[in-house]
N, C-alpha and C positions, 0 to 999 in steps of 0.2 A: 710251509710256515705262512700264517696269515699276516697280511700287512695292514697297517693302520693309516688312516688319513691324517695329514699334518696341517695345522693351521697356524697363522701368525696372530698372536693376541697382544703383543707389545712391541713397541719400536722406540729406541732411544738414540739420540743424535748428539754428537759433539763435533761441531764444524766451525769453520771460520765465519760463516754467515748465520749460524743458528746453534742454540744450545738445547733444543728440544725438537721433536718431530713437528709440533705445531708451528714453531718458528721457521723451520725449514720449508714447510708447505707455503707459508706466507712469502718467504724469500723467493721461492720459485715462481709464484704468481706475479710478484713484483719485479722479477728479473734482477734481483739484488745479489751482487757478488760480494764475498768477503775477502777477496784478494786485495792486498795493499802492499805498499812499499815496505821493504825490510832492509835494515843495515846489519843484521846479525851475522851474515855470512859473506857480505859483499866485498869485492875487490875489483880492481879495474877489469872491465870486460866481462864481469859476471852478471848473471841475472839479479835483479834487485826487487822482485816482487814474489810474494808467497801468500798462501792461505793460512795465516797464523790464528790460533784460537786463544781467546781470553776467557779464563775461568775465574771470574770474580768471586771471592769468598770461599773458593774450594782449595783446601790445603790438606795434604796427607804426607807429613814428613817421613822420609825414609822410603817412599814409594816412587819409582821412576815415573817420569813424565808420561810415558806411554800407558802405564797402568792408571795414572790419574785420568787420562782421556777415556780409557775403557770403563773405569769405575763410574764416572759421570754418566756415560751413555747407558750402562747397565742399570743404574739407579732409575734413570728416566724410563727405560724399557719395562722394568718391573712395576713401576708406578702406573704406567700406561696399561699394563696387562691386568691390573687389579690384584695381582698375586702378592704384592708387597705387604698388604694388610691381612693376608690369610695365613693359616697354619696347615701343617700336615702334608706339604708338598716338597719341602726342601731336601729331605733325606735322599730322594732318588734323583733330584734335578741335577743336570750336568752343565758343564761349561765347555764350549768349543770356540776358541778365538784364533784369528789369523793375524799375522804381522809379518812385515818384510824386514824392517830394521830392528825390531824388538827394543829392549832397553838400552839403546845405543848411547843416550845421554849419560847414563850411569857408567857405561864403559869408558866414555870419553873422560868423565870426571875421575874414574878409577885410575886411568893411565896418567893423568896429569897430577894427581894428588901426591903430596909428599908426606902426608900424615897417615901413619899406620892405623890410627883409630878410624879415620875417614874411609880408608880402604876396606877395613873390616865391615863398616856399616854398609858400604856400597856392594860388597861382595854378594850378599843375598839377593840382590836385584839383577845380577848380570845374566842369569839364565833366562832364555826365552820363556821357559815354563812359568816364570814368576808372574806373567800377566794373568793367565788363567787361575793360577794359585791365589793371587791377590783378590780377584773377583769372587772366586768360590769362598774364600775366607771371609770377605766382607759380608756376604749375603748368606753364609752358613749353608752352602750347597754341598751335599754329600755324594753326588753322582760322579760320573766320568769327568775328568779334567784333562784338557788337551790344548796345547798351543800349536797351531799349524803354520808352517812358513814355506811359501813358494812364491816369493817376490810379490807381484801386484795382483795375483789371483788368490792370495792367502785367505782373505775373509770369505771369498766365494767358495773355496774348498771347505772352509770350516762350516759354512751354512749347509753345503751339500752333505757333508759327513754327519752333521747334527740331524739333518732330515732323515738320514738312514737310521740313526739311533732310535728316533721316535717311531719311524715307520715300522721297524722290525720289533717293536715292543720292548726295547731294553729300558726305556724310561718314558714317562709321560710328558716331561718338560725339559727343554734345553735352552740355555742362553747361547746364542750363536752370533758371530760377527767378527769384528776385528778393529785394530787400532794401530796407528803409527804416529810418531812425533817428528817434527822438523829437527834435523841434526846437521852438524857440519859434515858428517860422513856422507849423507845423502846429497846435500847441496853440492859438495865438491865432486862427488862421483858423477852425478848427472851433468855437471858443468864440464868435466873432462871429456865426457862422451858427446858433448855439443848437442844435448837433447833438450836444453832449456831455452825458452823464449826470453828475450830481453824486454818484451813488451807484454802481450796478453796471449792467452791460449785461444787459438782459432781452429777448432776441430773441423775438418773437411773443407776448409777454405783454401783457395788457391794460394793465398799469401801466408799460410801457416808456417811457423818457424820453431816449433817446439812446445814442450809442456811447461806448466807452472806448478811448482810443488806446493803441497798443502799438508796439513796434519789434521787428525781427527779420529773419531771412532763412530762406528755404527753397530748397534746391538739389537737383535731380534729375540723375542720370546717365541719359541716354537713349542706347540702343544698338540698332543693327540686330540683329535676332534671330539670324541666322546667326553674326554676329561674336561675340555673347554666348555662344552654344552652343559654338562652337569652343574657347573658352577655359574652358568649364565654369563660367560665371558663375551665381551665384544670381540668379534673376529674381523681382522683387517683383510685377510685374504687366505686362500689355500695355497700352500707350497706344493706344487704338483710333481716336480722332478728336476733332475740336473744331469749334466754330462761334462766330462773332462777329457781332453786329449792333448797330445804334444805335437809340435811341428817337426821335431828332429831335424832342425835346419841350421840354426846359428845361435850363439850365446846371447846376443842382444837384439838382432833383427828378426821380425816375424817372417814366416814363409810368404813370399810375394803373392801367392794365390790363396793365402789364408787356410792352408790345408788342415792344421790342427783345430782352428776355430770352426771350420766347416764340420768336422767330425764331432766336436763338442756340442754344437747346436743340434746336429742330427741325433746324437745320443740323448740329449735333453728332451727332445720331442718324443722319442721312443719311450723314455723312462716315464714321461708324464702322460703318455697315451694321447698326445695331441697331434694334429696335422698342421701343415703350414698354413692352411686356410683358416684355422682357428685363432692364430696369433694376430692380435690387433696392433701391436706396437713392440719395437725392440729398442732397448737402451743399450747403445754400443759403448765400447771402451773409450774411443774418441780422445786420444791423448793430444792431438794436434801436431804430432811428429810426421815427418815426410813419409816414412815407410809404413807406419801403423794404419793410418786411416784408409788408404787405398786397399790394403790387404783385407781389412775388415769388410769393406764394401764388396770386394770380390767374393769373399766367403758368403756374404749375405745373398748375393745373386745366385750363387751355386746351390744354396739350400732352398731359397724361396722362389727361384725361377721367375715366371711372369708375375707372380704376386708381389715382387719387390717394388714394382713401379707405384703401387698404392699402399705400401707398408711404411708408416711413419717411423722414423728413427731419430734419436738425439744423443747428445753427450752432455753430461752434467758437470764435467771437470772445470769449466770456466766459472762455476759458482763458488767452489771452495778449494780448487786446486787438485792436483793428482795426489791423493792421500795414500798412495802405494798400497800396503797391505789392507788398509781400511776401505779402499775404493769400492770393492764389490758390495760390501754391506751398505755403505752410505748411499751408493747410487741405486741399489735395489730399493732402499727405503724411500728415496726421492721419487722413484718411479711408482711405487705403491701409493704414495701420497697423491701423486697426480691421478692415478686410477680412481681413487676414492672421490676425486673432485671432477671427474670427466674432463681432465685437462692434461695435455702433454706439454711440459715445460720446453721452451725454445732453447736451441743451442746458441749461447751467447757468442758474439763476434764472428759468426759465420755469415758472411755477406755475399761472397762470390765463390760458388762451388767449384772445386777442382773437378775437371771433366772425369777423372778417375774415381771420383766420389759422387757420381751422378745418381744418387738415390734420393728418397723422399725425406731429406733432413728437415726437421721442424725448426723454423727460424722466426725471427721477428717477434710478434706478440705471443707466440705459443698457439696452441690449437685446442679448441673445445671439441672433444670427441669421447664417446663412451669406449672404455677399454674393459673388456671382459677377461682377456688373456694377454699377458705380457711376457717377454723374454728379456733377460739382462745378461750381457756377455762381457767377459773380462779376459785380457791376455797379459802375458808377463814375459820378462827376460827368461831365457832358458827354453822358450817355446811352449810354455804351459798356457792352456786355454780352458775356460769354464763357462758354461751357459746354464742359467737357472730359469725355470718356467713357473709362473704363479698366476692364479686366476681369482677373480671376484667369486666368492662363494655363493652359488645359487641358493635361493631360499629353500628349494626342495632338498638341497644337499645338507641343510642344517639339521636334518633328522639323523641322529646317530645310527650307524649300521651295526 
């Protein structure tokens, strides 16, 4: 079976610090975080900050908050791709979206409601499949519909599977990414696990004390290269390959040596046909929790060896919070925006490296550097890990094969 090259022609963002990819690019350059105090879920001893999204003027009655976040990002992505105003592509185009908590706000309302009418209205939104369904219906997309859920790697898995759909010739266009909303369920759950910081998220820092939750959505338009070139599309990057592997270790803690992540990165390199020497930058999961950060750094050392000392890495979670199932997509988009500007955004609040995280963490003002190949990695409860490789499309590669 012949394989097709896959490129990214559109990017859409819904985040606490940006409502478009352009706004996110500016926020990363300015080191502007959208995390702020919230009293929605607070109680004594609980975290009081989060990455909340404001969607002024955006209303869709009867649609769960998570679908609203996804719809906004999808609209942005299609507009960015130039497909929104074109015809003849929607019938085969598919949707592959990831989420961790799904339409949890509708579930919470459903359980609290005493009105039978309200419960009937909410019922249609309770299924996780409603997210992809709502996006497909809004934009009249007739191809594959799928909602993927695997905790915090959900959108990364969705992007990887969408890449396979296009690469194997099943469809020329896919919308891929993910969304999650802030809910009492997620806030209380991570609070019970003592995984949340009462102050700020400090990935890789010696003083780190947990994550800060966020909400949002990131959507990519994936397109077969020849299809994109024929219509004269602007190409952000080529999506080269991906890998996924499990720790088989613990329900919530990562393998201390990053076993699954190491395998995911190795598979991603193999799938993309890249070597460790070709990767210029790695966007890590970087939750700021005690166990995650050292495990990631250990996996990085084992995969990249001596190359690790000069391989810049960062975490983007201090900018908009840990967006759970949306994290992979939003942070890949943030990394691609940096690549387009020859800039690696700094890891906010990382001031004193933990000796166990002694890798080249980009801090301070950020770093001006040309990036031709990047990797983005994500990990999740249950031991799931995903790595994605993307590259700047060389001018010679723009000729369709």
